[in-house]
N, C-alpha and C positions, 0 to 999 in steps of 0.2 A: 748559961743561955737564958735569955729573958722569956718568960712565959708569953704565949701568943694572946693577943687581945681578942676577945670575942666581939663579933659584930653587935652594935647597939640595936636592940629590939624596941619597937614601939610599944607602949603600954597597951595591955589588953583592952580592947573596946574602943581604942582611939582611932581606928581605921573607919573610913566612910566612902561612899561612892564619890562625893565630891573631891576628897583628898586624892583618891586613886586616879581620877580624871585629871586633876591639876598636875599630878606627878607625870602622868602620860604626856600632857601637853609640853611639859618642860623637856622631857626626853626627846620628844619629836623635833625639837629645835636642832638636834644633830641628825635628823633624818629618821624616816620610819623604821629603818633597820634597827635603830637603837630602842625602839619600843618593843619590849617582850615582858611576859609575866614575870620572868626571873629578874629582869632589869628593874621592873616596878617594885618587886619585893625588896630588892636591894636598896632602892631609893627611899622606900617607905620604912624600912627597918622591920619588915615582916616576912614571914615564910611566903614564898611565891603562891602557894595554894590558897592563901588568904584572899588574894586578888579575885580568884574565881568565884567568890561569894557575891561579887558585884558585877562581874562581866564573865559570862561562861566561856567566850572565845575571844580571840584577838579581833575577829571581824566585828563582833558586837561592841568591843572597845572602840574600834576605829569609827564605827557609826556614831557612837556617843561623842567622840572627839570632834568629829565633823559638825555635829549639831552644836557643840559648845563654841566652835569657831564661828558658826553662822550667827549664834545668839550674841557673842562677844559681850562687852560691857556697855554697848551703845543701845539705848532703848529706841524704839520705833519713833521716828521724828514726829514731832507735834508742832509744826510751824504756824498753823492756822491756815495754810494754803495746801490743799490735798495734793496737787501736782508737785509742789515743792517737796512735800513729805515723801512721795513716791521716788522722786529723783534722789533725794538724800538717802533714802533706804538702800538704793543700789550702789551709791557712792560709798556708804558705810559698809556694805557687804564686800565690796572689792578691798577696802582698807583692811577689814577683819581677815580676809583670805591672805593677803600679802604679809600679815603679821605672823602667819603660820604657813610659810610656803610649802613645807613638806606635805602638808594636808590638802593642798589645793586639788591634786589629782583625785584624792579620795572623794572630795565634794563634788567635783566635776563628773566623776564616773557614776556616782549614785547620789544625787542630791539627798541629803539626810531627811528623815521623816519625823524627826523629834519634835517636841513641843515648840521650841523656838522657831523652827522652820515652818511649822504649820501656822503659827500666829502670823508670821511675816507674810506667808503666801496668802492668807485669808485677808489681811489688811491691804495688801497691794491690789488683789483682785477686787476687793470692795471699792477702792478708789477708781479702778478702771470701769466698773459697772455703774458707779454713781456718776461717772462722767458721761455715761450714755452709751457705752459700748455694749452690744449684746453679748450673750454668754460665750458663744464661740469665738468671737473677736476678742473678748476680754482674756480668754484662756490663751489664745494664740499670741496676743500682746505680752501677756505675763511671761510666757515661755521665751519669746523673742528677747525681752529685756534680761531675763535670767541667764540665757544662753550667751548673750553678749557679754555680760558681766563675768560669767565663769570662763568664757574663752579668753577674755583680756587677762584675767588673773593667771590662767594657765600659761599663756605666752610670757608674762612678767615674772612668774614664780622663780625660774632659774636665776634671774638677775637679782631678785630680792635676797638671794642667799650669797651673792657675790659682793665684793668690795666696790664701793661707789666708783672709784677710780678705774678699776678693771672693767666695769660695766660701760662707762663712758668711752674708754679706749676701744672696746669692741664695737660699739655703735658708731664711733668715728671711723673705724675701718670700713664699715658697711656704707657710710656716706661717701667715703673716698672712692670705693669700688664702683658705686653707682655713678659717680660723677665722671670717672674714667670712661664709662660706657657711653656718655652723651656729651663729649667735650664741645660740640659746636652749638648746643641748644641751651642758651643762657637761662631760659625759663625753667627748664627741667633741672639744670644745675642749681639754680637758686632754690628751687623747691626741695630737692633732695638734701640740700644742706641744712634744711629744717627738720628733717626726720628724726624721730626718736629723741627729741629734745626734753619734752615735758610730758610724761606719761599721764600725770593727774589731768592735766589740761586736755590731753588727747582723749582720755576716757570720757570726760565730761562733755566734750564736743560731740563725740559719737552718740552718747546718751541723748543729748538734746536733740540731735537729728532724728532720732527715733521718736522722741515725744513730739516733734514738729510733724513727723509722718503720721502719727496717730491723731493729730488735730489738737493736741493738748497744750502746745505752745505755738505762738505765732511764728511764721517763717522769719528768718533773719532778713533785715532790710538791706538792699543792695548798697555796696560800698560807694 
């Protein structure tokens, strides 16, 4: 009988907060249930208790993971146009969230208060106040833009974890069901046929409408 192989252990001192966080984000690709201190210990080749040196609880770990998702690897936009910077910041936030769909509910439930989130918040509110909005309006506008982005990501997250063909099939069924409800209204039938086609474009369309409402973008010209 062959002897059992011992699990490979990481060299002493090789663990770090960044490595634990990266491993946790990889595990989260299979869902939040896959993230545990025991699973992290196995993935990192350490005793699970070693993880507690960096994160005292799973709740603390999830908060750090949420902030890492918000931070992503995309720096705050610097286009030379503050309004464009603001718009791209929220476009990037949505993209980062959908790259980690299992964590979207965590971010939406309690927007993280880590360094990356704080920096982004200050930068966006700074753009809003520099544009001329008073403090109360800038705060309300920031929250409206943030909640719009989070809400969009919450609705999209389940589909981000599905096969693209399965997603399109489900959306096509929705379009067909809506069309059956209004067979005599050609305008409604034509409009419902365009629903859920391009979610990137849909998100940016709604974001632009909000910026128009804030007076930061000119209204679209009549067709």
